[in-house]
One Martini backbone bead per residue (centre of mass of N, CA, C, O) as a GRO file, in nm:
protein
  155
    1UNK     BB    1  20.817  -5.746  -4.458
    2UNK     BB    2  21.021  -5.707  -4.223
    3UNK     BB    3  21.211  -5.851  -4.008
    4UNK     BB    4  21.236  -5.842  -3.674
    5UNK     BB    5  21.540  -5.909  -3.640
    6UNK     BB    6  21.638  -5.689  -3.838
    7UNK     BB    7  21.548  -5.449  -3.677
    8UNK     BB    8  21.719  -5.510  -3.427
    9UNK     BB    9  21.993  -5.508  -3.572
   10UNK     BB   10  21.979  -5.218  -3.673
   11UNK     BB   11  21.957  -5.083  -3.399
   12UNK     BB   12  22.220  -5.189  -3.284
   13UNK     BB   13  22.411  -5.082  -3.498
   14UNK     BB   14  22.339  -4.782  -3.460
   15UNK     BB   15  22.400  -4.764  -3.159
   16UNK     BB   16  22.697  -4.850  -3.166
   17UNK     BB   17  22.791  -4.636  -3.382
   18UNK     BB   18  22.695  -4.401  -3.169
   19UNK     BB   19  22.788  -4.484  -2.869
   20UNK     BB   20  22.549  -4.638  -2.733
   21UNK     BB   21  22.346  -4.738  -2.498
   22UNK     BB   22  22.060  -4.876  -2.400
   23UNK     BB   23  22.000  -4.653  -2.199
   24UNK     BB   24  22.033  -4.414  -2.388
   25UNK     BB   25  21.813  -4.503  -2.594
   26UNK     BB   26  21.569  -4.525  -2.399
   27UNK     BB   27  21.533  -4.335  -2.189
   28UNK     BB   28  21.231  -4.232  -2.038
   29UNK     BB   29  21.027  -4.420  -2.226
   30UNK     BB   30  21.228  -4.659  -2.173
   31UNK     BB   31  21.394  -4.959  -2.144
   32UNK     BB   32  21.674  -5.151  -2.164
   33UNK     BB   33  21.520  -5.422  -2.183
   34UNK     BB   34  21.351  -5.345  -2.427
   35UNK     BB   35  21.585  -5.300  -2.619
   36UNK     BB   36  21.692  -5.586  -2.602
   37UNK     BB   37  21.437  -5.727  -2.712
   38UNK     BB   38  21.441  -5.584  -2.984
   39UNK     BB   39  21.735  -5.664  -3.073
   40UNK     BB   40  21.639  -5.988  -3.038
   41UNK     BB   41  21.333  -6.017  -3.157
   42UNK     BB   42  21.101  -6.010  -2.901
   43UNK     BB   43  21.006  -5.722  -3.005
   44UNK     BB   44  20.765  -5.480  -3.118
   45UNK     BB   45  20.780  -5.177  -3.223
   46UNK     BB   46  20.621  -4.911  -3.227
   47UNK     BB   47  20.570  -4.630  -3.396
   48UNK     BB   48  20.656  -4.448  -3.162
   49UNK     BB   49  20.919  -4.595  -3.093
   50UNK     BB   50  21.051  -4.561  -3.370
   51UNK     BB   51  21.060  -4.252  -3.363
   52UNK     BB   52  21.236  -4.225  -3.112
   53UNK     BB   53  21.476  -4.395  -3.207
   54UNK     BB   54  21.539  -4.239  -3.465
   55UNK     BB   55  21.596  -3.969  -3.331
   56UNK     BB   56  21.830  -4.070  -3.144
   57UNK     BB   57  21.993  -4.188  -3.409
   58UNK     BB   58  21.956  -3.998  -3.670
   59UNK     BB   59  21.709  -4.130  -3.829
   60UNK     BB   60  21.497  -4.294  -4.011
   61UNK     BB   61  21.250  -4.520  -3.986
   62UNK     BB   62  21.329  -4.684  -4.245
   63UNK     BB   63  21.616  -4.765  -4.141
   64UNK     BB   64  21.499  -4.950  -3.919
   65UNK     BB   65  21.256  -5.114  -4.067
   66UNK     BB   66  21.339  -5.142  -4.394
   67UNK     BB   67  21.196  -4.937  -4.538
   68UNK     BB   68  21.165  -4.773  -4.807
   69UNK     BB   69  21.301  -4.461  -4.884
   70UNK     BB   70  21.304  -4.171  -4.988
   71UNK     BB   71  21.569  -3.996  -5.094
   72UNK     BB   72  21.494  -3.723  -4.938
   73UNK     BB   73  21.487  -3.894  -4.643
   74UNK     BB   74  21.761  -4.025  -4.578
   75UNK     BB   75  22.010  -3.880  -4.548
   76UNK     BB   76  22.241  -3.751  -4.327
   77UNK     BB   77  22.389  -3.819  -4.052
   78UNK     BB   78  22.453  -3.614  -3.795
   79UNK     BB   79  22.676  -3.769  -3.651
   80UNK     BB   80  22.865  -3.780  -3.892
   81UNK     BB   81  22.898  -3.475  -3.934
   82UNK     BB   82  23.010  -3.410  -3.653
   83UNK     BB   83  23.251  -3.601  -3.668
   84UNK     BB   84  23.383  -3.456  -3.910
   85UNK     BB   85  23.413  -3.184  -3.772
   86UNK     BB   86  23.598  -3.278  -3.544
   87UNK     BB   87  23.821  -3.393  -3.726
   88UNK     BB   88  23.890  -3.125  -3.865
   89UNK     BB   89  23.973  -2.976  -3.610
   90UNK     BB   90  24.206  -3.167  -3.540
   91UNK     BB   91  24.368  -3.116  -3.790
   92UNK     BB   92  24.407  -2.818  -3.744
   93UNK     BB   93  24.534  -2.840  -3.459
   94UNK     BB   94  24.769  -3.041  -3.589
   95UNK     BB   95  24.849  -2.871  -3.879
   96UNK     BB   96  24.633  -2.970  -4.107
   97UNK     BB   97  24.509  -2.736  -4.296
   98UNK     BB   98  24.441  -2.859  -4.576
   99UNK     BB   99  24.278  -3.102  -4.472
  100UNK     BB  100  24.070  -2.936  -4.320
  101UNK     BB  101  23.971  -2.766  -4.555
  102UNK     BB  102  23.866  -3.004  -4.720
  103UNK     BB  103  23.658  -3.105  -4.508
  104UNK     BB  104  23.497  -2.843  -4.475
  105UNK     BB  105  23.412  -2.831  -4.772
  106UNK     BB  106  23.258  -3.098  -4.778
  107UNK     BB  107  23.051  -3.010  -4.566
  108UNK     BB  108  22.953  -2.746  -4.716
  109UNK     BB  109  22.874  -2.937  -4.985
  110UNK     BB  110  22.632  -3.040  -4.885
  111UNK     BB  111  22.340  -3.110  -4.954
  112UNK     BB  112  22.071  -2.927  -4.866
  113UNK     BB  113  21.882  -3.176  -4.791
  114UNK     BB  114  22.137  -3.286  -4.581
  115UNK     BB  115  22.174  -3.042  -4.415
  116UNK     BB  116  22.328  -2.890  -4.134
  117UNK     BB  117  22.333  -2.575  -4.033
  118UNK     BB  118  22.547  -2.586  -3.802
  119UNK     BB  119  22.764  -2.734  -3.966
  120UNK     BB  120  22.783  -2.537  -4.199
  121UNK     BB  121  22.858  -2.289  -4.034
  122UNK     BB  122  23.116  -2.401  -3.909
  123UNK     BB  123  23.258  -2.462  -4.177
  124UNK     BB  124  23.253  -2.175  -4.298
  125UNK     BB  125  23.410  -2.038  -4.073
  126UNK     BB  126  23.665  -2.209  -4.101
  127UNK     BB  127  23.728  -2.141  -4.391
  128UNK     BB  128  23.763  -1.837  -4.352
  129UNK     BB  129  23.988  -1.854  -4.140
  130UNK     BB  130  24.195  -2.016  -4.298
  131UNK     BB  131  24.216  -1.832  -4.548
  132UNK     BB  132  24.315  -1.588  -4.387
  133UNK     BB  133  24.580  -1.730  -4.273
  134UNK     BB  134  24.675  -1.795  -4.587
  135UNK     BB  135  24.630  -1.527  -4.760
  136UNK     BB  136  24.299  -1.550  -4.873
  137UNK     BB  137  24.073  -1.306  -4.875
  138UNK     BB  138  23.876  -1.362  -5.112
  139UNK     BB  139  23.791  -1.648  -5.022
  140UNK     BB  140  23.698  -1.569  -4.740
  141UNK     BB  141  23.471  -1.380  -4.835
  142UNK     BB  142  23.307  -1.598  -4.987
  143UNK     BB  143  23.248  -1.768  -4.738
  144UNK     BB  144  23.091  -1.546  -4.586
  145UNK     BB  145  22.874  -1.503  -4.806
  146UNK     BB  146  22.756  -1.788  -4.796
  147UNK     BB  147  22.661  -1.762  -4.505
  148UNK     BB  148  22.479  -1.514  -4.539
  149UNK     BB  149  22.282  -1.645  -4.736
  150UNK     BB  150  22.171  -1.853  -4.540
  151UNK     BB  151  22.068  -1.658  -4.327
  152UNK     BB  152  21.875  -1.502  -4.518
  153UNK     BB  153  21.695  -1.753  -4.591
  154UNK     BB  154  21.588  -1.798  -4.288
  155UNK     BB  155  21.446  -1.500  -4.251
   0.00000   0.00000   0.00000
């Protein structure tokens, strides 16, 4: 059984890395003082509280509680993917088209089990647009086809 203080430290580390305050993490279901007590190892969050905190932090409950999670459930944190998407857009806007293209491709190539469909869609659209502006219409068309395949699979 993981140590109580370790759980609190993991929650704080995840919260801080997500750029959230204790108030943000608490939301309407909890108080920021409760979050503080949990982070300092003074309170044990219930299963329900762990689920809420994990959802807000974009991680699995196992990542917070320290329980080993099956590989298929560990996933890539949504916040990280969105941050990479924003960074790639900034690269593109700043004129580093090839660097942005490389990052968008890396995002689009995320394993399907860890993929966030909206991030994948945005990355594929950016790839197609960049390739079109670079005068590579065949590659741009393949990027659009890949996106169409995903949409067709969801329907």
